[in-house]
Backbone of each chain as ProteinMPNN parsed JSONL, in Angstrom:
{"seq_chain_A": "MSNNYNYAFLFYDIGEKRVHKVFKICKKYFKHHQKSVFRGNITPANLIKLKNELKKVIDEDKDFVTIIKLLNRYTFEEETLGKDIKQSESLIF", "coords_chain_A": {"N_chain_A": [[-18.126, 51.545, 2.248], [-18.751, 48.247, 3.321], [-19.586, 44.732, 2.132], [-22.589, 43.472, 2.223], [-22.793, 40.199, 2.648], [-25.348, 37.524, 2.069], [-25.884, 35.036, 1.345], [-24.569, 32.037, 0.911], [-22.191, 29.306, -0.133], [-20.893, 26.296, 1.236], [-18.075, 24.44, 1.409], [-16.464, 21.215, 2.583], [-13.362, 19.487, 3.494], [-12.76, 17.179, 5.996], [-11.363, 15.397, 8.629], [-12.139, 12.018, 9.655], [-12.719, 11.446, 12.303], [-13.658, 13.958, 13.166], [-15.525, 14.65, 11.263], [-18.553, 14.414, 11.34], [-19.181, 15.978, 13.583], [-19.044, 18.758, 12.487], [-20.631, 18.434, 10.01], [-22.749, 18.595, 11.557], [-23.212, 20.999, 12.609], [-22.921, 22.601, 10.231], [-25.169, 21.969, 9.052], [-27.364, 22.985, 10.716], [-27.329, 25.713, 10.041], [-27.654, 25.433, 7.204], [-30.099, 25.034, 5.169], [-29.91, 23.257, 2.733], [-28.107, 20.657, 1.358], [-25.515, 18.629, -0.285], [-23.857, 15.925, -0.437], [-20.614, 16.714, 0.545], [-21.201, 19.529, 0.646], [-22.697, 22.649, 1.167], [-25.236, 24.861, 1.245], [-27.155, 28.234, 1.033], [-29.137, 30.911, 1.791], [-27.89, 33.007, 4.644], [-27.68, 34.806, 7.283], [-25.222, 37.647, 7.719], [-24.571, 37.859, 10.396], [-25.267, 35.018, 11.68], [-23.391, 33.952, 9.619], [-20.84, 34.701, 11.196], [-21.434, 33.471, 13.88], [-21.772, 30.426, 12.762], [-19.023, 30.229, 11.682], [-17.159, 30.407, 14.191], [-18.394, 28.424, 15.509], [-17.275, 26.091, 13.676], [-14.547, 26.57, 14.055], [-14.039, 25.651, 16.555], [-14.251, 23.034, 16.312], [-12.912, 22.179, 14.452], [-9.511, 20.869, 12.813], [-6.939, 22.682, 12.315], [-4.647, 22.174, 11.076], [-5.105, 19.912, 9.974], [-7.881, 19.917, 8.658], [-10.119, 21.866, 6.25], [-12.326, 24.228, 5.708], [-14.345, 25.846, 3.463], [-15.809, 28.915, 2.404], [-18.002, 30.27, 0.299], [-18.905, 33.763, -0.305], [-21.787, 35.203, -0.907], [-24.063, 38.09, -2.712], [-26.387, 37.693, -2.949], [-29.007, 35.276, -3.983], [-29.391, 35.921, -6.193], [-27.142, 36.536, -7.549], [-26.035, 34.357, -8.806], [-26.049, 31.757, -11.404], [-27.627, 28.613, -11.798], [-26.917, 25.322, -12.59], [-28.546, 21.975, -13.201], [-26.929, 18.986, -14.393], [-28.167, 15.677, -14.662], [-29.777, 13.602, -12.256], [-32.343, 15.095, -10.27], [-31.501, 17.141, -8.053], [-32.919, 18.59, -6.146], [-35.362, 17.025, -5.502], [-34.414, 14.959, -4.182], [-33.316, 15.994, -2.123], [-35.52, 17.242, -0.736], [-36.401, 14.527, 0.085], [-34.882, 14.051, 2.187], [-35.297, 16.066, 3.884]], "CA_chain_A": [[-19.105, 50.53, 2.812], [-18.571, 46.91, 3.528], [-20.437, 44.234, 1.061], [-23.358, 42.382, 2.966], [-23.112, 38.921, 1.96], [-26.685, 36.935, 2.172], [-25.847, 33.386, 0.567], [-23.096, 31.258, 0.733], [-21.827, 27.92, -0.291], [-19.674, 26.214, 1.961], [-17.717, 22.721, 1.496], [-14.876, 20.984, 3.332], [-12.724, 18.166, 3.918], [-12.288, 17.131, 7.57], [-11.041, 14.165, 9.121], [-13.309, 11.444, 9.955], [-12.956, 11.836, 13.344], [-14.081, 15.086, 13.218], [-16.539, 15.23, 9.933], [-19.974, 14.665, 11.752], [-19.631, 17.368, 14.141], [-18.857, 19.763, 11.376], [-21.805, 18.341, 9.554], [-24.135, 19.002, 11.992], [-23.158, 22.564, 12.779], [-23.306, 23.138, 8.961], [-26.722, 21.844, 8.779], [-27.874, 24.154, 11.664], [-27.382, 27.019, 9.08], [-28.274, 25.7, 5.783], [-31.031, 24.084, 4.761], [-29.608, 22.6, 1.62], [-26.673, 20.18, 1.12], [-25.511, 17.384, -1.01], [-22.685, 15.445, 0.592], [-19.822, 17.992, 1.77], [-21.512, 21.09, -0.174], [-23.781, 23.068, 1.995], [-25.538, 26.632, 0.805], [-28.446, 28.742, 1.313], [-29.498, 31.997, 2.675], [-27.376, 32.995, 5.846], [-27.333, 36.448, 7.347], [-23.771, 38.141, 8.32], [-24.611, 37.7, 11.687], [-25.143, 33.754, 11.515], [-22.25, 33.439, 8.971], [-20.043, 34.577, 12.089], [-21.566, 32.612, 14.702], [-21.238, 29.199, 12.395], [-17.535, 30.359, 11.834], [-16.724, 30.372, 15.601], [-18.597, 27.103, 15.886], [-16.228, 25.435, 13.231], [-13.391, 26.686, 14.404], [-14.022, 25.18, 17.685], [-14.017, 21.613, 16.144], [-11.692, 21.385, 13.363], [-8.367, 20.551, 13.091], [-6.666, 23.681, 11.921], [-3.666, 21.381, 10.56], [-5.428, 18.865, 8.753], [-9.014, 20.122, 7.848], [-10.316, 22.716, 5.672], [-13.421, 24.595, 5.446], [-14.08, 26.953, 2.171], [-17.054, 29.429, 2.107], [-18.243, 31.184, -0.576], [-20.065, 34.372, -0.025], [-22.561, 36.144, -2.266], [-24.483, 39.164, -2.24], [-27.731, 37.136, -2.629], [-29.548, 34.285, -4.701], [-29.515, 36.271, -7.903], [-26.11, 36.781, -8.128], [-25.372, 33.444, -9.685], [-27.238, 30.727, -12.201], [-27.369, 26.899, -11.293], [-27.576, 24.173, -13.762], [-27.935, 20.767, -12.789], [-27.324, 17.533, -15.108], [-28.153, 14.1, -14.037], [-30.831, 13.629, -11.21], [-32.623, 15.887, -9.84], [-31.321, 17.099, -6.156], [-34.143, 19.157, -5.142], [-36.356, 15.795, -5.128], [-33.785, 13.863, -3.122], [-33.204, 16.875, -0.725], [-36.798, 17.296, -0.083], [-36.589, 13.344, 0.725], [-34.09, 14.028, 3.116], [-36.002, 16.973, 5.177]], "C_chain_A": [[-18.701, 48.78, 2.645], [-19.942, 45.955, 2.732], [-21.396, 43.414, 2.319], [-23.678, 41.237, 2.15], [-24.403, 38.022, 2.525], [-26.68, 35.168, 1.76], [-24.705, 33.051, 0.639], [-22.956, 29.847, 0.494], [-20.777, 27.875, 0.729], [-19.314, 24.382, 1.705], [-16.305, 22.598, 2.266], [-14.369, 19.557, 3.098], [-12.24, 17.846, 5.093], [-12.236, 16.135, 7.79], [-12.31, 13.621, 9.546], [-13.472, 11.47, 11.283], [-14.313, 13.079, 13.644], [-15.392, 15.429, 12.399], [-18.151, 15.396, 10.785], [-20.444, 15.482, 12.563], [-19.889, 18.332, 13.365], [-19.942, 19.405, 10.516], [-22.976, 18.748, 10.133], [-24.089, 20.252, 12.362], [-23.133, 23.23, 11.289], [-24.824, 22.877, 9.103], [-28.141, 22.733, 9.635], [-28.145, 25.233, 10.693], [-27.72, 26.777, 8.103], [-29.009, 24.518, 5.645], [-30.791, 22.827, 3.465], [-28.063, 22.266, 1.647], [-26.902, 18.7, 0.668], [-24.149, 16.515, -0.658], [-21.785, 16.348, 0.822], [-19.857, 18.958, 0.886], [-22.818, 21.347, 0.59], [-24.136, 24.537, 1.13], [-27.014, 27.118, 0.994], [-28.26, 30.244, 1.876], [-28.865, 32.264, 4.25], [-27.008, 34.348, 5.834], [-25.752, 36.463, 7.796], [-23.681, 37.742, 9.805], [-24.325, 36.236, 12.032], [-23.88, 33.304, 10.889], [-21.003, 33.845, 10.365], [-19.927, 33.653, 13.112], [-21.044, 31.163, 13.912], [-19.449, 29.305, 12.127], [-16.782, 29.877, 12.849], [-17.28, 29.004, 15.898], [-17.511, 26.239, 15.305], [-15.124, 25.696, 13.682], [-12.807, 26.089, 15.661], [-13.491, 23.639, 17.376], [-13.05, 21.304, 15.003], [-10.48, 21.459, 13.734], [-7.673, 21.561, 12.03], [-5.552, 23.28, 10.835], [-4.102, 20.551, 9.553], [-7.09, 18.744, 8.315], [-8.991, 21.133, 7.185], [-11.998, 23.2, 5.68], [-13.7, 25.973, 4.341], [-15.797, 27.359, 2.163], [-16.723, 30.559, 1.219], [-19.15, 32.235, -0.378], [-20.329, 35.467, -1.38], [-23.565, 36.984, -1.575], [-26.022, 38.436, -1.701], [-27.826, 36.068, -3.843], [-29.247, 34.496, -6.428], [-28.433, 36.503, -8.407], [-25.329, 35.752, -9.094], [-26.685, 32.198, -10.545], [-26.824, 29.312, -11.652], [-27.968, 26.179, -12.333], [-27.482, 22.716, -13.205], [-28.171, 19.327, -13.69], [-27.334, 16.215, -14.305], [-29.474, 14.345, -13.152], [-31.316, 14.68, -10.544], [-32.612, 15.877, -8.176], [-32.302, 17.665, -5.351], [-35.236, 18.156, -4.555], [-35.821, 15.196, -4.08], [-33.455, 14.724, -2.107], [-34.163, 17.207, 0.053], [-37.078, 15.903, 0.559], [-36.002, 13.103, 1.861], [-34.712, 14.998, 4.882], [-37.083, 16.64, 5.441]], "O_chain_A": [[-18.352, 48.365, 1.54], [-21.095, 46.386, 2.741], [-20.832, 42.82, 3.238], [-24.512, 41.178, 1.247], [-24.301, 37.86, 3.741], [-27.569, 34.351, 2.0], [-23.782, 33.833, 0.41], [-23.801, 29.156, 1.064], [-20.023, 28.777, 1.095], [-20.076, 23.419, 1.802], [-15.418, 23.421, 2.491], [-15.013, 18.661, 2.551], [-11.107, 18.281, 5.302], [-13.099, 15.479, 7.206], [-13.324, 14.28, 9.778], [-14.67, 11.535, 11.557], [-15.436, 13.003, 14.142], [-16.19, 16.298, 12.753], [-18.765, 16.463, 10.774], [-21.619, 15.849, 12.601], [-20.993, 18.867, 13.47], [-20.379, 20.478, 10.101], [-23.984, 19.15, 9.553], [-25.218, 20.73, 12.47], [-23.34, 24.442, 11.232], [-25.575, 23.836, 9.28], [-29.306, 22.978, 9.32], [-29.309, 25.619, 10.597], [-28.273, 27.736, 7.564], [-28.696, 23.355, 5.904], [-31.406, 21.765, 3.366], [-27.11, 23.023, 1.834], [-27.791, 17.89, 0.93], [-23.246, 17.309, -0.921], [-22.298, 17.134, 1.619], [-18.838, 19.343, 0.312], [-23.768, 20.569, 0.675], [-23.289, 25.144, 0.475], [-27.941, 26.313, 1.091], [-27.19, 30.602, 2.368], [-29.456, 31.63, 5.124], [-26.376, 34.985, 4.992], [-25.156, 35.449, 8.162], [-22.627, 37.31, 10.27], [-23.272, 36.017, 12.631], [-23.245, 32.397, 11.426], [-20.137, 32.972, 10.399], [-18.884, 33.066, 13.403], [-19.985, 30.692, 14.326], [-18.737, 28.352, 12.444], [-15.871, 29.072, 12.657], [-16.55, 28.338, 16.631], [-16.787, 25.63, 16.093], [-14.469, 24.654, 13.726], [-11.609, 25.975, 15.919], [-12.567, 23.104, 17.99], [-12.536, 20.206, 14.792], [-10.168, 21.993, 14.798], [-7.839, 21.267, 10.846], [-5.487, 23.935, 9.795], [-3.584, 20.463, 8.44], [-7.545, 17.743, 7.762], [-7.899, 21.7, 7.241], [-12.835, 22.297, 5.651], [-13.158, 27.05, 4.587], [-16.744, 26.589, 2.004], [-15.813, 31.388, 1.207], [-20.314, 31.858, -0.245], [-19.692, 36.091, -2.229], [-23.936, 36.869, -0.407], [-26.596, 38.53, -0.616], [-26.879, 35.958, -4.621], [-29.019, 33.755, -7.384], [-28.388, 36.711, -9.619], [-24.406, 36.009, -9.866], [-27.854, 31.978, -10.227], [-25.734, 29.065, -11.134], [-29.084, 26.291, -12.841], [-26.403, 22.302, -12.783], [-29.227, 18.696, -13.726], [-26.528, 15.883, -13.435], [-30.173, 15.322, -13.417], [-30.385, 15.369, -10.126], [-33.208, 15.186, -7.351], [-32.544, 17.379, -4.178], [-35.851, 18.315, -3.5], [-36.5, 14.876, -3.104], [-33.269, 14.162, -1.027], [-34.018, 17.459, 1.249], [-37.88, 15.884, 1.493], [-36.351, 12.174, 2.589], [-34.642, 14.806, 6.095], [-37.7, 17.205, 6.344]]}, "seq_chain_B": "MSNNYNYAFLFYDIGEKRVHKVFKICKKYFKHHQKSVFRGNITPANLIKLKNELKKVIDEDKDFVTIIKLLNRYTFEEETLGKDIKQSESLIF", "coords_chain_B": {"N_chain_B": [[-31.023, 40.658, -23.406], [-28.524, 38.226, -22.984], [-26.958, 36.995, -19.586], [-23.283, 37.036, -19.443], [-21.725, 34.272, -18.338], [-18.95, 33.863, -16.588], [-17.116, 32.218, -14.759], [-16.892, 29.512, -12.821], [-18.438, 27.086, -10.137], [-18.288, 23.477, -9.569], [-19.973, 20.816, -8.579], [-20.047, 17.266, -7.908], [-21.993, 14.27, -7.583], [-21.125, 11.062, -8.095], [-21.342, 7.64, -9.509], [-19.326, 5.189, -8.62], [-18.254, 3.938, -10.933], [-18.115, 5.675, -12.901], [-16.882, 7.877, -12.063], [-14.154, 8.62, -12.29], [-13.815, 8.996, -15.046], [-15.613, 11.49, -14.721], [-14.348, 13.165, -13.424], [-11.71, 13.837, -14.692], [-12.575, 14.725, -17.298], [-13.844, 16.986, -16.321], [-11.1, 18.273, -14.883], [-9.967, 18.893, -16.976], [-11.027, 21.203, -17.517], [-10.871, 23.08, -15.553], [-8.729, 24.503, -13.26], [-8.577, 24.657, -10.468], [-9.161, 22.243, -7.818], [-10.669, 20.59, -4.845], [-11.223, 17.897, -3.336], [-14.606, 16.882, -4.593], [-15.212, 19.137, -5.479], [-14.788, 21.634, -8.045], [-13.502, 24.643, -9.419], [-13.265, 27.829, -11.214], [-12.091, 30.118, -13.695], [-14.053, 30.208, -16.649], [-14.681, 30.028, -20.306], [-18.224, 30.733, -21.626], [-18.293, 29.409, -23.873], [-16.548, 27.2, -23.609], [-18.271, 26.287, -21.35], [-20.246, 24.985, -22.486], [-18.851, 22.831, -24.199], [-17.966, 21.407, -22.032], [-20.189, 20.477, -20.609], [-21.461, 19.233, -22.43], [-19.598, 16.698, -22.703], [-19.851, 15.767, -20.275], [-22.511, 15.114, -20.127], [-22.523, 12.452, -21.824], [-20.775, 10.824, -20.335], [-22.022, 10.253, -17.751], [-24.775, 8.808, -15.49], [-27.834, 9.273, -16.049], [-29.498, 9.032, -14.204], [-28.783, 8.292, -11.583], [-26.75, 9.736, -10.957], [-25.263, 13.223, -10.249], [-24.484, 16.417, -11.239], [-23.647, 19.47, -10.563], [-23.551, 22.866, -11.206], [-22.642, 26.016, -10.684], [-22.952, 29.084, -12.029], [-21.24, 32.194, -12.145], [-20.948, 35.538, -13.013], [-18.328, 36.671, -12.827], [-14.867, 36.562, -11.315], [-15.119, 38.061, -9.223], [-17.725, 38.517, -8.067], [-18.382, 37.261, -5.848], [-17.074, 36.18, -2.635], [-14.416, 34.821, -0.949], [-13.524, 32.7, 1.741], [-11.439, 30.801, 3.893], [-11.339, 28.635, 6.186], [-8.868, 26.935, 8.319], [-6.391, 24.585, 6.932], [-4.407, 25.894, 4.621], [-5.578, 25.706, 1.396], [-4.891, 26.184, -1.261], [-1.942, 26.173, -1.37], [-1.965, 23.297, -0.775], [-3.126, 22.562, -3.392], [-1.076, 23.619, -5.041], [0.873, 21.637, -4.554], [-0.382, 19.583, -5.82], [-0.615, 19.992, -8.704]], "CA_chain_B": [[-29.512, 40.936, -23.265], [-28.307, 36.857, -21.639], [-25.487, 36.967, -18.925], [-22.36, 36.012, -19.979], [-21.073, 33.826, -17.384], [-17.125, 33.514, -16.851], [-16.575, 31.814, -13.43], [-18.048, 28.483, -12.151], [-17.992, 26.234, -9.266], [-19.074, 22.484, -10.107], [-19.665, 19.536, -7.501], [-20.963, 16.094, -8.365], [-22.022, 13.028, -6.885], [-21.11, 10.39, -9.227], [-21.147, 6.317, -9.029], [-17.702, 4.855, -8.567], [-17.878, 3.216, -12.063], [-18.052, 6.96, -13.925], [-16.406, 9.036, -11.335], [-12.749, 8.959, -12.676], [-14.001, 9.625, -16.133], [-16.019, 12.34, -14.922], [-12.966, 13.853, -12.295], [-10.754, 13.544, -15.72], [-13.324, 15.482, -17.982], [-13.798, 18.412, -15.138], [-9.754, 18.873, -14.661], [-9.382, 19.52, -18.146], [-11.654, 22.925, -17.666], [-10.805, 23.839, -14.216], [-7.492, 24.282, -12.804], [-8.559, 24.254, -9.172], [-10.005, 21.6, -6.9], [-10.333, 19.828, -3.984], [-12.42, 16.538, -3.787], [-15.36, 16.754, -5.587], [-15.518, 20.582, -6.08], [-14.111, 22.245, -9.098], [-14.017, 26.123, -9.649], [-12.578, 28.915, -12.116], [-12.602, 30.919, -15.029], [-14.506, 28.938, -17.711], [-15.709, 30.702, -21.166], [-19.497, 29.991, -21.779], [-18.036, 27.98, -24.958], [-16.033, 26.244, -23.083], [-18.984, 25.66, -20.205], [-21.136, 24.029, -23.245], [-18.301, 21.834, -24.208], [-17.809, 20.609, -20.686], [-21.847, 19.79, -20.42], [-21.504, 18.29, -23.678], [-18.798, 16.042, -22.717], [-20.371, 15.331, -19.199], [-23.623, 14.096, -20.435], [-21.823, 11.74, -22.374], [-20.435, 9.721, -19.518], [-22.842, 10.518, -16.709], [-26.077, 7.938, -15.616], [-28.695, 10.351, -15.727], [-30.734, 8.62, -13.074], [-27.868, 7.879, -10.618], [-25.567, 10.987, -10.839], [-25.774, 14.539, -10.791], [-23.284, 17.474, -11.496], [-24.261, 20.919, -10.449], [-22.617, 23.985, -11.977], [-22.815, 27.697, -10.535], [-22.501, 29.942, -13.176], [-20.987, 33.57, -12.091], [-20.461, 36.494, -13.686], [-16.977, 36.786, -12.957], [-14.296, 36.279, -10.122], [-15.253, 39.613, -8.431], [-19.124, 38.62, -7.587], [-17.89, 36.383, -4.386], [-15.632, 36.522, -1.707], [-13.913, 33.256, -0.419], [-12.74, 32.619, 3.282], [-11.094, 28.979, 4.292], [-10.958, 28.011, 7.797], [-8.209, 25.423, 8.549], [-5.312, 24.634, 5.98], [-4.301, 26.562, 3.391], [-5.678, 24.895, 0.073], [-4.157, 26.8, -2.371], [-0.693, 25.65, -1.143], [-1.984, 21.711, -1.161], [-3.529, 22.835, -4.689], [0.061, 23.496, -5.997], [1.547, 20.28, -4.616], [-0.857, 18.217, -6.69], [-0.811, 19.999, -10.028]], "C_chain_B": [[-29.222, 39.457, -22.02], [-26.84, 37.57, -21.418], [-24.821, 36.262, -19.469], [-21.375, 35.626, -18.308], [-19.97, 33.07, -17.456], [-16.262, 32.59, -15.928], [-17.937, 30.83, -13.169], [-17.367, 27.666, -10.945], [-18.752, 24.909, -9.61], [-18.636, 21.304, -8.86], [-20.578, 18.587, -7.961], [-21.023, 15.193, -7.315], [-22.189, 11.92, -8.081], [-20.706, 9.021, -8.709], [-19.94, 6.129, -9.361], [-17.281, 4.485, -9.925], [-17.376, 4.433, -12.748], [-16.88, 8.032, -13.096], [-14.655, 9.291, -11.722], [-13.183, 9.453, -14.189], [-14.126, 11.415, -15.866], [-14.86, 13.546, -14.422], [-11.708, 14.261, -14.053], [-11.236, 14.724, -16.838], [-13.201, 17.214, -17.311], [-12.253, 18.964, -14.945], [-9.242, 19.381, -16.113], [-10.047, 21.047, -18.35], [-11.058, 23.688, -16.816], [-9.65, 23.351, -13.738], [-7.631, 23.993, -11.575], [-9.421, 23.147, -8.743], [-9.993, 20.791, -6.107], [-11.61, 18.868, -3.833], [-13.078, 16.955, -4.86], [-15.708, 18.377, -5.94], [-14.508, 21.306, -7.037], [-14.524, 23.68, -9.188], [-12.639, 27.104, -10.917], [-13.183, 29.388, -13.198], [-13.087, 29.991, -16.033], [-15.117, 29.849, -18.783], [-16.882, 29.893, -21.291], [-19.518, 28.918, -23.14], [-17.655, 27.02, -24.232], [-16.995, 25.11, -21.938], [-19.987, 24.548, -21.385], [-20.62, 23.015, -23.685], [-18.134, 21.039, -23.194], [-19.295, 19.93, -20.483], [-21.834, 18.582, -21.358], [-20.559, 16.608, -23.244], [-19.331, 14.942, -21.41], [-21.616, 14.406, -19.229], [-23.51, 12.937, -21.095], [-21.803, 10.348, -21.128], [-21.173, 9.377, -18.179], [-24.408, 9.56, -16.972], [-26.763, 9.075, -15.042], [-29.659, 10.336, -14.176], [-29.983, 8.218, -11.826], [-27.217, 9.141, -10.264], [-25.942, 11.976, -10.749], [-24.558, 15.027, -10.612], [-24.064, 18.915, -11.588], [-23.357, 21.937, -10.465], [-23.038, 25.275, -11.547], [-22.36, 28.136, -10.897], [-22.468, 31.392, -12.241], [-20.396, 34.37, -12.646], [-19.03, 36.838, -13.918], [-16.229, 36.562, -11.261], [-14.637, 37.078, -8.908], [-16.91, 39.639, -7.743], [-19.089, 37.626, -6.262], [-16.991, 36.767, -3.879], [-15.753, 35.48, -0.827], [-13.11, 33.623, 0.92], [-12.605, 30.896, 3.354], [-10.697, 29.411, 5.915], [-9.904, 26.609, 7.521], [-6.905, 25.634, 7.452], [-5.263, 24.992, 5.021], [-4.208, 25.572, 2.155], [-4.967, 25.044, -0.883], [-2.425, 26.377, -2.428], [-0.879, 24.093, -1.061], [-2.121, 21.801, -2.806], [-2.223, 22.548, -5.486], [1.081, 22.237, -5.392], [0.928, 19.261, -5.667], [-0.801, 18.749, -8.326], [1.37, 20.423, -10.378]], "O_chain_B": [[-29.489, 39.438, -20.819], [-26.042, 38.189, -22.122], [-25.133, 35.181, -19.968], [-20.71, 36.327, -17.546], [-19.822, 32.011, -18.065], [-15.099, 32.248, -16.145], [-19.154, 31.008, -13.214], [-16.155, 27.561, -10.757], [-19.915, 25.096, -9.968], [-17.536, 21.008, -8.394], [-21.704, 18.881, -8.362], [-20.308, 15.238, -6.315], [-23.15, 11.886, -8.849], [-19.944, 8.931, -7.746], [-19.403, 6.755, -10.275], [-16.095, 4.636, -10.22], [-16.24, 4.358, -13.216], [-16.171, 8.843, -13.692], [-14.095, 10.294, -11.281], [-12.713, 10.563, -14.439], [-13.42, 12.314, -16.321], [-14.633, 14.598, -15.018], [-10.961, 15.237, -13.981], [-10.416, 15.555, -17.228], [-12.649, 18.224, -17.746], [-12.173, 20.188, -14.845], [-8.284, 20.131, -16.296], [-9.649, 21.873, -19.171], [-10.695, 24.829, -17.1], [-9.382, 22.15, -13.696], [-6.921, 23.058, -11.206], [-10.502, 23.077, -9.327], [-9.217, 19.886, -6.416], [-12.76, 19.132, -4.184], [-12.539, 17.337, -5.898], [-16.582, 18.613, -6.774], [-13.367, 21.5, -6.618], [-15.709, 23.99, -9.065], [-11.465, 26.851, -11.185], [-14.331, 29.226, -13.612], [-12.445, 28.957, -16.221], [-16.069, 30.522, -18.389], [-16.847, 28.67, -21.151], [-20.315, 28.02, -23.412], [-18.321, 25.988, -24.144], [-16.806, 23.922, -21.674], [-20.347, 23.429, -21.019], [-21.365, 22.041, -23.786], [-18.149, 19.833, -23.442], [-19.338, 18.739, -20.173], [-22.094, 17.396, -21.152], [-21.04, 15.523, -23.572], [-19.271, 13.713, -21.46], [-21.782, 13.343, -18.631], [-24.507, 12.224, -20.988], [-22.497, 9.334, -21.055], [-20.94, 8.324, -17.586], [-25.041, 9.494, -18.025], [-26.511, 9.69, -14.006], [-30.2, 11.172, -13.453], [-30.701, 7.752, -10.942], [-27.243, 9.479, -9.08], [-27.112, 12.094, -11.115], [-23.648, 14.436, -10.03], [-24.845, 19.315, -12.452], [-22.371, 21.884, -9.73], [-23.993, 25.692, -12.202], [-21.161, 28.126, -10.618], [-23.497, 31.737, -11.659], [-19.216, 34.132, -12.906], [-18.591, 37.225, -15.0], [-16.902, 36.432, -10.239], [-14.422, 36.71, -7.753], [-17.293, 40.575, -7.041], [-20.201, 37.367, -5.801], [-16.138, 37.529, -4.332], [-16.72, 35.183, -0.127], [-12.313, 34.543, 1.103], [-13.403, 30.032, 2.99], [-9.985, 30.247, 6.471], [-10.088, 25.628, 6.801], [-6.497, 26.766, 7.192], [-6.071, 24.528, 4.216], [-3.248, 24.856, 1.869], [-4.38, 24.1, -1.411], [-1.808, 26.309, -3.491], [0.166, 23.489, -1.306], [-1.313, 21.18, -3.496], [-2.099, 21.648, -6.316], [2.129, 22.049, -6.01], [1.544, 18.355, -6.228], [-0.948, 17.881, -9.185], [1.799, 20.543, -11.526]]}, "name": "protein", "num_of_chains": 2, "seq": "MSNNYNYAFLFYDIGEKRVHKVFKICKKYFKHHQKSVFRGNITPANLIKLKNELKKVIDEDKDFVTIIKLLNRYTFEEETLGKDIKQSESLIFMSNNYNYAFLFYDIGEKRVHKVFKICKKYFKHHQKSVFRGNITPANLIKLKNELKKVIDEDKDFVTIIKLLNRYTFEEETLGKDIKQSESLIF"}
């Protein structure tokens, strides 16, 4: 049985010409982001869609997108030093 | 029983004046990084040391550092689109 990953972190380094497009694609699938790090619940089906959209936009020789897949929100613990990101996130959305 | 987290991702948004110091601290504890994302095995004891060092440097009103703690390397799966980061990492170190 293969694992069903339902939570993901995504971060990238994308050339300036393409970064806005990549940002827009990622924002469709993830609620939370800060700088070039996105994260949130995502179904395996949506993860495939997301990857297909990204593949059409990125330059495979220059850019990268790393996706860290986790079973669910409870397989990790989060800690933040400094200002409360949750608060600034809610100002953005 | 509390969980023993032994793997972590760390990402930050730090003011220009302090970012180099923060980068240097994180590099002491983590082998791999790309842009402002670090990750790797880290003992609970080292995680505490890292946080204490960071707290001395960051401006709590302006900066943030998020640490995602995982039990081990096998609780997540990783996928990369685009260029091979592992390769570019080995060029840096």
